[in-house]
C-alpha positions, 0 to 999 in steps of 0.5 A: 208131714212133720220134721224130726222131734229135735228139729221140731222143738228147735222151731218151736222155741224159735217161733215162741221167741218171735212171739208167733206161738198160737194161743192154746185154744181149746177148740180147733175148727177143721173146715174147707179152705177159702181164698182168704186162707191162702196167705197163711198157707203160703207162710206155713209152706214157705217156712218148710221150704226154707227150713226143712227137708220135709218138702223137696221144693227149693223155691218159696211159693207166692200166694198167687202160686197157691191160688192156682193150686187151690182152684185147680184142686177145687176144680177136681172136687178134691178136698183142701181143708185148714185147721183154724183156732178160736181166735181165727189163726190158721194153724195148718192145712191139708189137701189131696192132689192127683198122684199122676196126670195120666187119666187112669190114676184119676181116683189116686191122690197124694196127701199133704199136711203142714202145720205151723211149727208151734202147732205141732204136738197138739193132735191138729195133724191127726184131725186134719188127716182124719177129715181129709180121709173122710172128704176124700172118700166123699169125692170117690177117691179110692187110693191115697199115697203118702210121700214122705221124706226119709229124713226127720219125718218119723212123726209123719210116718207114725201119723200115717200108720195110725190111720192104716197107711201101709209101707209100699217102698222106699226111693233113695237119693231122689232129692237133693236139698241143703247140700245132701241127698234125700229119699222118700218113703212111700205109703198107701191107704185104700178107701 
């Protein structure tokens, strides 16, 4: 998922001012996540909770929360991956999780992709989604659903379209965050 371009560049400028911009590594490795990555995952995700509407979570998560989610996803043999710079910095992460809890949905998942704000615009999200789709096929996933905020997530919609995700619908005013109602765009890809 991504935020609108104006907000993204505002976040990038803010991160640069704090000295948090990742080095411009020529090599970004996409690999399976390990427990040691979860502190960075937590920091990346919490940034979006407190500064954007791309996630509808309202309360920040702890590393322990992410450890539980990570082990749950691992236990289902579903992919959870990270993008790592040459210097070892986690630039982003992606995973799939069950779309719904009922057993008949077991081969349908929802994807999630998050990048450090300063890592956007470098095709890292593209590489994460490409790898996530490949690993999802290997895990015998049949359908991937993307649930994307209908406010400021045009780049996420375009990313999913570029991988063949089809628009399946729009749910208006299903979330309330930062004093405003938000909807979601539903997209789907068959594997």
